[in-house]
C-alpha positions, -999 to +999 in steps of 0.1 A: +426+574+370+448+605+368+436+634+389+442+658+360+419+638+338+393+635+366+393+672+371+392+679+333+362+656+329+344+673+358+352+707+342+338+694+309+306+682+324+301+715+342+308+733+308+281+712+292+256+721+319+263+758+324+275+770+290+259+745+267+226+740+286+226+703+281+201+682+300+209+664+333+203+631+316+229+639+289+254+651+315+249+619+335+254+597+305+285+616+293+299+612+328+294+574+327+309+571+292+340+592+300+345+573+333+347+541+313+374+556+291+396+569+318+393+536+338+404+518+306+433+542+300+443+542+337+469+567+348+472+591+319+475+628+310+457+645+281+490+642+261+490+604+265+458+600+245+467+588+210+454+568+181+467+535+195+449+540+228+417+550+211+419+519+188+423+496+218+395+513+236+372+507+206+382+471+206+374+468+243+340+484+238+332+459+211+340+428+233+313+404+245+323+412+280+311+448+276+279+437+260+273+471+243+252+476+212+268+494+183+247+524+191+259+525+227+295+521+215+289+551+192+276+572+222+309+564+241+329+577+212+307+608+207+313+616+244+351+611+240+352+634+209+332+660+227+357+659+256+387+661+232+371+691+215+367+708+249+404+702+256+413+717+222+391+747+230+411+753+262+444+748+243+452+716+261+473+693+239+457+660+233+445+637+205+425+653+177+388+646+179+385+647+141+406+615+139+379+595+157+354+580+132+321+568+145+309+533+136+282+530+110+249+523+128+219+509+110+190+533+112+164+521+136+130+513+122+105+540+130+073+526+144+042+547+139+004+545+141-021+553+114-047+580+121-074+553+127-052+535+152-047+567+172-084+572+172-090+536+183-067+543+214-086+574+223-119+556+220-110+529+246-103+556+272-132+562+296-149+596+293-167+595+326-138+599+350-113+627+356-085+601+351-100+591+318-102+628+307-066+633+317-055+602+298-074+614+267-055+647+270-022+628+270-029+610+238-044+641+221-014+663+230+012+638+220-004+633+186-014+669+180+019+685+190+045+658+185+060+664+220+086+643+236+072+627+268+097+647+289+083+679+274+047+668+281+053+660+318+070+694+323+039+714+311+021+735+337-015+747+333-002+782+327+019+771+297-010+759+275-032+785+258-062+766+245-078+798+230-048+805+207-040+768+204-003+777+204+023+777+231+060+774+237+078+743+249+114+739+261+131+709+244+165+694+242+194+718+247+171+742+266+158+754+232+123+769+230+100+762+201+063+769+193+039+740+192+003+740+180-028+723+194-055+709+172-090+720+179-100+687+194-070+686+217-077+721+230-113+711+237-102+680+256-078+700+277-106+725+286-129+696+295-102+680+318-095+714+335-132+718+342-132+686+361-101+695+382-109+706+418-073+716+427-050+746+422-019+725+414+004+739+387+011+708+366-011+702+336-011+664+342-013+651+378-013+617+394-044+606+414-027+578+434-037+577+471-013+587+498+006+613+478+013+647+493-003+677+478+028+695+465+032+702+428+063+681+424+048+651+441+016+652+421+031+658+387+026+627+365+058+609+357+074+599+324+072+562+335+035+565+343+027+580+309+048+553+291+028+526+310-006+540+304+000+546+267+011+510+262-019+497+282-045+516+262-028+505+229-032+469+239-069+475+249-074+490+214-061+457+199-028+472+186-002+444+187+030+464+181+048+481+209+034+515+215+048+543+237+047+581+239+075+583+212+053+562+189+028+591+189+056+616+182+066+594+152+029+593+142+026+631+143+056+635+120+045+608+096+010+622+094+024+656+084+047+642+058+021+619+042-003+648+039+022+670+021+041+689+048+077+699+038+105+683+058+119+716+070+086+725+087+084+691+103+120+695+116+110+728+133+079+713+148+098+683+162+126+705+175+153+686+157+186+705+155+197+686+124+176+678+093+194+644+092+173+633+123+141+643+106+150+624+074+146+592+094+109+597+087+111+601+049+114+564+041+080+560+057+064+579+029+080+557+002+049+535+001+028+566-006+052+577-034+050+542-048+012+543-049+014+577-067+039+563-092+017+533-100-014+554-103-002+582-124+029+571-143+023+552-175+043+521-185+058+519-220+040+496-244 
């Protein structure tokens, strides 16, 4: 790899972190994607990047040896376009990012739970233990607020106002947005807090033995929440794969099917683009069909 390209990629990743406020996960992924490109291109300068090189790179990404899905190939090209845009911003001559077209990727099927299925999960969680109360809080907040699991694990006790039932959460791109708690969710948080005998900051803590008492060590992890949500769903007799994001999908679907407008749902989910939120609109097609069949008269 050319030192100049190495340095420019490093500069770009620092730019994403400091000036654009992108998450550490995004920066890590972009670094991996761009490393693959510069390893493919070998010893190059920015001026050497051209249409022929990009075309060959796309063909390489699509080979069985790479084993990349179309979605992952698209992520590689998005990272490359972002890097080229950064070069243009710095007046460094290179290939135009506008000339890189992204592959058409089939929209993934959105899996969601009905309201009754969400309640069935809550009902299988024990009420008698502090862990059970914590786990009920997890399901309640995910469904009531539509949080990403990363947003949920980052919550501290001081962040959540159960009296106002409204608080701020920091999402992707370090953007803050208001989220709203249902009455039941607020009550379950208060009940769980009443059973806590610690002064740790995290809203959700782990109770595994042998852990040190620092806040960071005791904060419940994303992986732990993913595991417990799946296990409770199975206990509730739900056969489809269920994770924290399924409850976020269920939150959005429940709003839309009960008449919420898509712009409001976009704001509550923290989507920067309405296109992302529109992935949910096909879910309500069944409801629209039922309305059509019930109220629209056929010709004789």
